[in-house]
C-alpha positions in Angstrom: 16.8 -58.3 -131.2 16.4 -55.7 -128.5 19.6 -56.6 -126.8 21.7 -54.1 -124.9 25.4 -55.0 -124.9 27.7 -53.6 -122.3 31.5 -53.3 -122.1 32.3 -53.2 -118.4 35.6 -52.1 -117.0 36.9 -51.2 -113.6 39.7 -48.6 -113.4 40.6 -49.5 -117.1 40.5 -53.3 -116.5 38.0 -55.1 -118.7 35.6 -57.4 -116.7 33.8 -59.2 -119.6 35.7 -62.4 -119.0 35.2 -62.2 -115.2 31.4 -62.3 -115.2 30.8 -58.7 -114.1 27.3 -59.5 -112.9 29.0 -61.5 -110.1 31.8 -59.1 -109.4 30.0 -55.7 -109.2 28.1 -55.1 -105.9 24.4 -54.5 -105.8 24.8 -50.6 -105.8 26.9 -50.8 -109.0 24.4 -53.1 -110.7 21.5 -51.0 -109.6 23.2 -47.9 -111.0 23.7 -49.6 -114.4 20.2 -50.9 -114.5 18.7 -47.5 -113.7 20.8 -45.8 -116.3 19.7 -48.2 -118.9 16.0 -47.7 -117.9 16.2 -44.0 -117.9 18.1 -44.0 -121.2 15.3 -46.1 -122.8 12.8 -43.6 -121.4 14.7 -40.7 -122.9 14.8 -42.5 -126.3 11.0 -43.1 -126.2 10.1 -39.6 -125.0 9.3 -38.3 -128.5 6.6 -40.8 -128.8 4.7 -39.7 -125.7 4.5 -36.0 -125.8 1.1 -35.6 -124.2 1.2 -38.2 -121.4 4.5 -38.7 -119.8 4.4 -40.6 -116.5 7.6 -41.9 -115.0 7.0 -44.4 -112.3 10.0 -45.5 -110.1 8.9 -48.2 -107.7 11.6 -48.6 -105.1 14.3 -48.7 -107.7 16.6 -46.8 -105.3 16.7 -49.5 -102.6 20.0 -51.0 -104.0 21.7 -47.6 -104.0 23.5 -46.0 -101.0 22.3 -42.6 -99.9 24.8 -40.6 -101.8 23.8 -42.2 -105.1 20.1 -41.8 -104.3 20.6 -38.0 -103.9 22.5 -38.0 -107.2 19.6 -39.7 -108.9 17.2 -37.1 -107.4 19.4 -34.3 -108.7 19.4 -35.9 -112.2 15.6 -36.1 -112.2 15.3 -32.4 -111.1 17.7 -31.2 -113.8 18.1 -27.9 -112.1 21.5 -27.2 -113.6 20.6 -28.5 -117.1 19.9 -26.0 -119.9 16.2 -25.9 -120.9 16.9 -27.4 -124.3 18.8 -30.3 -122.9 16.3 -31.3 -120.3 14.7 -34.8 -120.6 12.6 -35.3 -117.5 11.2 -31.8 -116.9 7.9 -32.7 -118.7 7.4 -36.0 -117.0 5.0 -36.5 -114.2 7.3 -38.5 -111.8 6.1 -41.0 -109.2 8.6 -42.4 -106.7 7.4 -45.1 -104.3 9.2 -46.7 -101.4 8.7 -48.8 -98.3 11.9 -47.2 -96.7 10.8 -44.5 -94.2 14.3 -43.1 -93.9 14.6 -42.6 -97.6 11.1 -41.2 -97.7 12.1 -38.5 -95.2 15.4 -37.8 -97.0 13.6 -37.3 -100.3 11.2 -34.8 -98.6 14.2 -32.6 -97.7 15.6 -32.8 -101.3 12.5 -32.5 -103.4 10.9 -29.1 -102.9 7.4 -28.5 -104.2 6.8 -32.2 -104.6 3.7 -33.8 -103.2 4.3 -36.5 -100.6 1.6 -39.0 -99.7 1.7 -42.0 -97.3 -0.2 -45.2 -97.9 -0.9 -47.7 -95.2 -2.8 -51.0 -94.9 -5.8 -50.2 -92.7 -8.4 -52.3 -91.0 -11.0 -51.5 -93.7 -8.8 -50.9 -96.7 -5.9 -48.6 -97.7 -5.2 -45.5 -95.5 -3.9 -42.5 -97.4 -2.2 -39.6 -95.6 -1.2 -36.3 -97.1 -0.2 -32.9 -95.9 -3.6 -31.3 -96.5 -5.1 -33.2 -93.7 -5.4 -31.8 -90.2 -3.3 -33.2 -87.4 -6.3 -35.0 -85.8 -7.1 -36.6 -89.3 -3.5 -37.7 -89.7 -3.5 -39.1 -86.1 -6.7 -41.1 -86.8 -5.2 -42.4 -90.1 -1.9 -43.4 -88.4 -3.9 -45.1 -85.7 -6.0 -47.1 -88.1 -2.8 -48.2 -89.9 -1.1 -49.2 -86.7 1.7 -46.6 -86.9 1.3 -45.7 -83.3 4.4 -43.5 -82.9 3.3 -41.3 -85.8 -0.2 -41.2 -84.3 1.3 -40.0 -81.0 3.3 -37.3 -82.8 0.2 -36.0 -84.6 -1.8 -36.0 -81.4 0.9 -34.0 -79.7 0.9 -31.4 -82.5 -2.9 -31.2 -82.3 -2.8 -30.8 -78.6 -0.3 -27.9 -78.9 -2.4 -26.1 -81.7 -5.6 -26.4 -79.7 -4.0 -25.0 -76.5 -2.4 -22.1 -78.5 -5.8 -21.3 -80.2 -7.7 -21.3 -76.9 -5.3 -19.5 -74.7 -4.8 -15.7 -74.9 -1.6 -14.5 -76.4 0.0 -13.8 -73.0 -0.4 -17.4 -72.1 0.7 -19.0 -75.4 4.3 -17.8 -75.4 7.3 -19.1 -73.6 8.9 -17.7 -70.5 11.7 -15.0 -70.5 13.5 -13.6 -73.4 13.7 -16.9 -75.2 9.9 -17.2 -75.1 9.7 -14.3 -77.4 11.5 -16.2 -80.2 11.1 -19.8 -79.3 7.6 -21.4 -79.2 6.5 -22.7 -75.8 6.6 -26.5 -75.4 3.6 -28.6 -74.5 4.5 -28.7 -70.8 4.4 -24.9 -70.7 1.1 -24.6 -72.5 -0.6 -27.1 -70.2 0.8 -25.3 -67.1 -0.4 -22.0 -68.6 -3.9 -23.4 -69.0 -3.9 -23.9 -65.3 -2.4 -20.5 -64.6 -5.1 -18.8 -66.8 -7.8 -20.1 -64.5 -5.9 -19.3 -61.3 -5.2 -15.8 -62.4 -9.0 -15.4 -62.8 -9.5 -16.8 -59.3 -11.3 -19.9 -60.8 -10.8 -23.6 -60.1 -8.9 -25.1 -63.0 -10.2 -28.2 -64.9 -7.8 -30.3 -62.9 -8.9 -33.7 -64.3 -8.3 -32.5 -67.9 -4.9 -30.9 -66.9 -3.8 -34.1 -65.1 -4.8 -36.2 -68.2 -2.8 -33.9 -70.6 0.2 -34.2 -68.3 -0.1 -38.0 -68.2 -0.4 -38.5 -72.0 2.3 -35.9 -72.7 4.6 -38.1 -70.5 3.7 -41.6 -71.5 2.4 -41.1 -75.0 3.1 -38.0 -76.9 6.8 -38.9 -76.8 6.5 -42.0 -79.1 9.7 -43.6 -77.6 8.1 -43.9 -74.2 7.3 -47.6 -74.9 9.5 -50.2 -76.4 6.6 -52.4 -77.5 4.8 -49.9 -79.8 2.1 -52.3 -80.9 1.1 -53.5 -77.5 -2.7 -53.4 -76.6 -1.8 -51.1 -73.7 -0.2 -48.5 -76.1 -3.2 -48.7 -78.4 -5.6 -48.2 -75.4 -3.6 -45.2 -74.3 -3.9 -43.6 -77.7 -7.7 -44.2 -77.7 -7.9 -42.4 -74.4 -5.7 -39.6 -75.7 -8.1 -39.0 -78.6 -10.9 -38.6 -76.0 -8.9 -36.2 -73.9 -8.1 -34.0 -76.8 -11.8 -33.9 -77.7 -12.5 -32.8 -74.2 -9.9 -30.1 -74.6 -11.5 -29.1 -78.0 -14.9 -28.8 -76.3 -13.6 -26.8 -73.3 -15.1 -23.3 -73.3 -12.6 -21.0 -71.6 -13.9 -18.2 -69.4 -14.0 -14.7 -70.9 -12.8 -11.7 -69.0 -13.4 -8.0 -69.0 -10.8 -5.6 -67.6 -12.0 -3.6 -64.6 -8.8 -2.2 -63.1 -5.5 -2.1 -64.9 -2.3 -3.3 -63.2 -0.3 -0.5 -61.7 -3.3 1.8 -61.0 -2.7 3.7 -57.8 -5.2 4.3 -55.0 -5.2 6.2 -51.6 -6.3 4.4 -48.4 -7.5 6.7 -45.6 -8.7 5.2 -42.3 -9.6 8.1 -40.1 -10.3 6.0 -37.0 -6.6 5.0 -36.7 -5.2 8.0 -38.5 -3.8 5.8 -41.2 -3.0 6.7 -44.9 -1.3 4.6 -47.5 -0.5 4.8 -51.2 -1.5 1.5 -52.9 -0.8 0.1 -56.4 -2.9 -2.7 -58.0 -0.5 -5.7 -58.3 -2.2 -7.4 -61.3 -5.1 -6.7 -63.7 -8.5 -7.2 -62.1 -11.2 -8.8 -64.3 -14.9 -9.4 -64.4 -15.1 -13.1 -65.3 -17.8 -14.9 -67.2 -17.4 -18.7 -66.7 -20.2 -20.2 -68.8 -22.7 -17.7 -67.5 -21.5 -17.6 -64.0 -20.1 -14.1 -63.1 -17.2 -13.6 -60.7 -14.2 -11.3 -60.2 -10.5 -12.1 -60.1 -8.8 -11.4 -56.8 -7.6 -8.0 -55.9 -4.0 -7.7 -54.7 -2.3 -4.5 -53.7 1.3 -3.3 -53.1 1.9 -0.8 -50.2 4.3 1.7 -51.7 4.1 4.2 -48.8 2.1 4.6 -45.6 1.9 6.7 -42.5 0.2 6.3 -39.1 -0.3 9.3 -36.8 2.1 11.2 -39.1 4.9 8.6 -38.8 6.1 7.3 -42.2 6.4 3.5 -42.5 5.0 3.2 -39.0 4.5 -0.1 -37.2 1.0 -1.5 -37.1 1.0 -1.5 -33.3 2.8 0.2 -30.5 2.5 3.3 -28.4 4.3 5.6 -29.1 4.2 5.1 -32.8 7.6 4.4 -34.3 8.7 3.5 -37.9 9.9 0.0 -38.8 13.5 -0.6 -39.4 15.1 -1.1 -42.9 15.3 -4.9 -42.5 11.6 -5.1 -41.6 10.7 -2.8 -44.5 12.7 -5.1 -46.8 10.6 -8.0 -45.5 7.4 -6.1 -46.1 8.5 -5.5 -49.6 9.1 -9.2 -50.0 5.7 -10.0 -48.7 4.0 -7.9 -51.3 1.5 -8.1 -52.9 -1.3 -8.4 -50.2 -4.8 -9.5 -50.8 -7.5 -7.3 -49.4 -8.2 -10.0 -46.9 -4.6 -9.9 -45.6 -4.5 -6.1 -45.6 -7.8 -6.0 -43.6 -6.3 -8.4 -41.1 -3.2 -6.2 -40.7 -5.3 -3.1 -40.2 -7.4 -4.8 -37.5 -4.3 -5.3 -35.4 -4.2 -1.5 -35.0 -8.0 -1.3 -34.4 -7.7 -3.9 -31.6 -4.9 -2.0 -30.0 -7.0 1.1 -30.0 -10.0 -0.7 -28.6 -12.0 0.0 -31.7 -14.4 -2.4 -33.4 -12.9 -4.7 -36.1 -13.5 -3.7 -39.7 -14.6 -5.8 -42.7 -13.0 -6.0 -46.1 -15.8 -3.8 -47.5 -14.8 -1.0 -45.2 -11.2 -1.1 -46.5 -12.5 -1.1 -50.1 -14.9 1.8 -49.5 -12.0 3.9 -48.0 -9.6 3.1 -50.8 -10.2 5.8 -53.5 -9.0 7.1 -56.9 -10.4 10.2 -58.5 -13.3 10.4 -56.2 -14.4 6.7 -56.7 -13.9 4.0 -54.1 -12.4 0.7 -54.9 -15.6 -0.9 -53.7 -17.7 1.1 -56.3 -15.3 0.3 -59.1 -15.4 -3.4 -58.4 -19.1 -3.6 -58.1 
């Protein structure tokens, strides 16, 4: 009559007379039920060779985590000889409402496909790993899973910044930066630094918005009321900010002078010579068709005035600066051409000579017969 009769005992003590269905806890009863179910499937397997679906709909809820993992191991049959395997030819579906169990299963079931289903505004929302971060973020948003939406937006923001920034701006700082990916805070700061290094005004409104939503939103635990209208409104704004970031066309640059290149400055009027090094790469910058040049900064490695090495800018007779002052000069490096010109003009004023312009300093700073002015222009 299709009955399945069980003899149940606990540590050798029979339980038949004690109503085992009331004595055994839910986990034990679930284990017995699952065993019977899978045993029936195994018995029927010869009758379904071509199509073998095995659909397990939240049958693991009654089991503790240890026994859930045991059941997964049973289904995988990794340590079972080929001839003794029962479930290897089945297409197995496992469904659950338990997010923790879903994530635990992902760690234990390699090469399985994981899909999330949600109730959306206009019907079911399906999320799978082949979707982009922004697609997943939109799906999570439509299904009111706001923390997951914020996480997906954070990943999208990081990817967009890494794709847009040059390699030198998309790594972390120091030795750890070579092996540890930069965090979002570093990437946003590097976007600003990229513009400043090219002597351009950063897109400050965008940068401020990225910092804002990183702080209040991309960490999904920022709010305790995750379904509040305010949180939803912030997410809508974050989608727009990331779209602005996606549409941002970063300036392009062409190297003019490489960092470390050395030049000689010779100002005959005040009998001044100096050995200069370029402090950072100098670029020709194209910012959406508007051409400019990154700032020129120089390091004074050595200088003489009227034959005196490390001479003071002013004073008669000419005397060298002391060691402490030289150390301070080193700390003040690098100098912009504007600052260097101002320093030279203190000597010109003392000599009663006309003041010079930055162009004059650039034209008298040379390398291999070319002036710094000619190279820059």
